[in-house]
C-alpha positions as CSV (number, residue, x, y, z in Angstrom):
1,M,-13.5,-41.0,-27.1
2,P,-11.9,-39.2,-24.8
3,M,-13.0,-39.4,-21.2
4,T,-15.4,-36.6,-19.7
5,G,-13.4,-34.2,-17.9
6,S,-9.9,-34.9,-20.0
7,L,-7.8,-32.1,-21.0
8,E,-7.7,-33.3,-24.4
9,S,-9.3,-31.6,-27.6
10,T,-12.3,-33.2,-28.6
11,T,-13.0,-32.6,-32.4
12,V,-16.5,-32.6,-34.0
13,N,-17.3,-33.1,-37.8
14,I,-19.6,-30.4,-38.6
15,S,-21.6,-30.9,-42.4
16,P,-20.0,-29.5,-45.6
17,R,-23.0,-27.6,-46.3
18,W,-22.4,-25.5,-43.5
19,R,-19.0,-24.7,-43.3
20,P,-17.1,-22.4,-45.5
21,K,-15.2,-24.0,-48.2
22,S,-11.9,-22.6,-47.0
23,R,-12.0,-24.6,-44.0
24,S,-11.8,-28.2,-42.9
25,N,-14.7,-30.1,-41.8
26,Q,-13.5,-30.4,-37.7
27,L,-14.2,-28.1,-35.4
28,I,-12.0,-28.4,-31.9
29,C,-13.8,-28.1,-28.8
30,Y,-12.1,-27.1,-26.0
31,I,-11.9,-24.3,-23.5
32,D,-8.4,-22.7,-23.5
33,V,-8.0,-21.0,-20.3
34,T,-4.2,-19.6,-20.5
35,G,-5.7,-16.2,-20.9
36,F,-8.0,-16.0,-18.1
37,A,-5.0,-17.4,-16.0
38,S,-2.5,-14.8,-17.3
39,V,-5.2,-12.1,-16.4
40,M,-5.8,-13.2,-12.9
41,F,-1.8,-13.7,-12.3
42,A,-1.7,-10.1,-13.5
43,L,-4.4,-8.9,-11.2
44,L,-3.0,-10.6,-8.2
45,L,0.4,-9.3,-8.8
46,M,-0.8,-5.7,-9.4
47,F,-3.1,-5.8,-6.1
48,W,-0.1,-7.4,-4.0
49,V,2.5,-4.4,-5.3
50,I,-0.4,-2.1,-4.3
51,R,-0.6,-3.5,-0.7
52,V,3.1,-3.4,-0.2
53,Y,3.4,0.0,-1.7
54,D,0.6,0.9,0.5
55,H,2.5,-0.6,3.7
56,W,5.7,1.2,2.9
57,R,4.7,4.3,1.3
58,H,6.2,6.8,3.7
59,G,9.4,4.4,4.7
60,V,8.2,4.1,8.1
61,P,8.0,0.6,9.6
62,V,6.0,1.1,12.3
63,D,2.3,-0.6,13.6
64,F,-0.5,1.7,13.9
65,P,-2.3,2.6,17.3
66,K,-6.0,1.8,17.1
67,V,-8.3,4.1,18.1
68,N,-12.3,4.1,18.1
69,H,-12.6,7.5,16.5
70,A,-9.8,7.8,13.6
71,K,-10.5,10.5,11.2
72,A,-9.3,10.5,7.8
73,L,-6.3,12.9,7.1
74,R,-6.2,13.6,3.5
75,H,-2.8,15.3,3.3
76,A,-1.0,12.7,4.9
77,D,-0.6,10.6,1.7
78,A,1.0,13.7,0.1
79,E,4.2,13.2,-1.4
80,D,6.1,16.1,0.5
81,A,4.2,15.3,3.8
82,L,6.2,15.8,6.8
83,M,6.2,12.2,7.9
84,I,7.9,11.2,11.1
85,G,8.0,7.7,12.4
86,V,9.1,6.7,15.7
87,S,9.4,2.8,16.2
88,R,9.3,0.5,19.0
89,D,13.5,0.0,18.8
90,D,13.9,3.6,19.6
91,K,14.6,4.5,15.9
92,V,13.1,7.7,14.2
93,F,12.3,8.6,10.6
94,F,12.0,11.4,8.5
95,R,9.9,10.5,5.2
96,R,12.1,7.8,4.3
97,D,15.1,8.4,6.3
98,L,16.5,7.1,9.5
99,V,17.7,10.4,11.3
100,A,18.7,11.6,14.5
101,P,16.1,13.1,16.5
102,Q,18.7,16.3,17.2
103,K,18.6,17.0,13.4
104,L,14.8,17.0,13.0
105,P,14.0,20.8,13.8
106,V,16.4,21.5,11.0
107,L,14.9,18.8,8.5
108,I,11.7,20.2,9.2
109,A,12.0,24.1,8.9
110,D,14.0,23.3,5.8
111,A,11.3,21.1,3.9
112,V,8.6,23.6,5.2
113,R,10.6,26.5,3.4
114,H,10.9,24.5,0.2
115,G,6.6,24.5,0.1
116,A,5.6,21.4,2.5
117,E,2.5,21.7,4.2
118,N,3.4,23.2,7.6
119,K,1.8,20.2,9.5
120,V,3.6,17.2,10.8
121,Y,2.3,13.6,10.6
122,I,3.7,11.5,13.1
123,H,3.5,7.2,12.8
124,A,4.1,6.6,16.8
125,D,4.5,2.6,17.2
126,P,2.2,1.6,20.1
127,G,5.4,-0.3,21.5
128,A,7.5,3.2,21.3
129,R,9.0,4.7,24.2
130,Y,7.2,7.9,25.1
131,A,10.4,10.1,25.5
132,W,10.8,9.5,22.2
133,V,7.6,10.6,20.8
134,K,8.0,13.7,22.9
135,E,11.2,14.3,21.4
136,V,9.9,14.5,18.2
137,L,7.1,17.1,19.4
138,D,9.7,19.2,20.6
139,A,11.5,18.7,17.6
140,A,8.5,20.1,15.7
141,R,7.7,22.6,18.2
142,E,11.4,24.0,18.0
143,S,11.1,24.2,14.0
144,G,8.0,26.2,14.3
145,V,5.3,23.9,13.3
146,E,2.3,24.1,15.8
147,D,-0.2,21.7,13.7
148,V,0.8,18.1,14.6
149,A,-1.0,14.8,13.8
150,F,-0.4,10.9,14.9
151,I,-1.2,8.4,12.4
152,T,-3.6,5.9,13.5
153,N,-5.9,2.7,12.4
154,P,-9.5,2.4,13.1
155,R,-10.5,-0.3,15.7
156,P,-12.6,-2.9,14.1
157,S,-16.2,-2.5,15.1
158,Y,-16.4,-5.9,16.9
159,I,-13.8,-5.1,19.2
160,R,-15.5,-1.7,20.6
């Protein structure tokens, strides 16, 4: 007789009158958790991939500044959104590509001509120098786009 809590199966004999004729008189009593474990692994992997994709969805590796009154920007997640990132190590990204700030007006104007929304979304790292952010703002203005939004994260309520 196996000990309680062992991983071995337990067989139980059943009465011949309660069993079908084509089956033996032994039942195997154990819990098979491989199906449960595979579903849990699939869910873990799925949520991990979604989290990584959500963090890098626009190719801008920056931290977001935290503000008290953040507003949801629905169109910032669009595939053709004009995302510009400014990192703390003085790199400027247009959508997913590293670009020189001098090329931004041409890239923005070209994207607007091809159907992108006439609004620029800026991911500016809190450690980025203001001079680089100012160059991005000037480039947006030079391309003819007047509507600019900064992407931020809401500050947790317990810090306020």
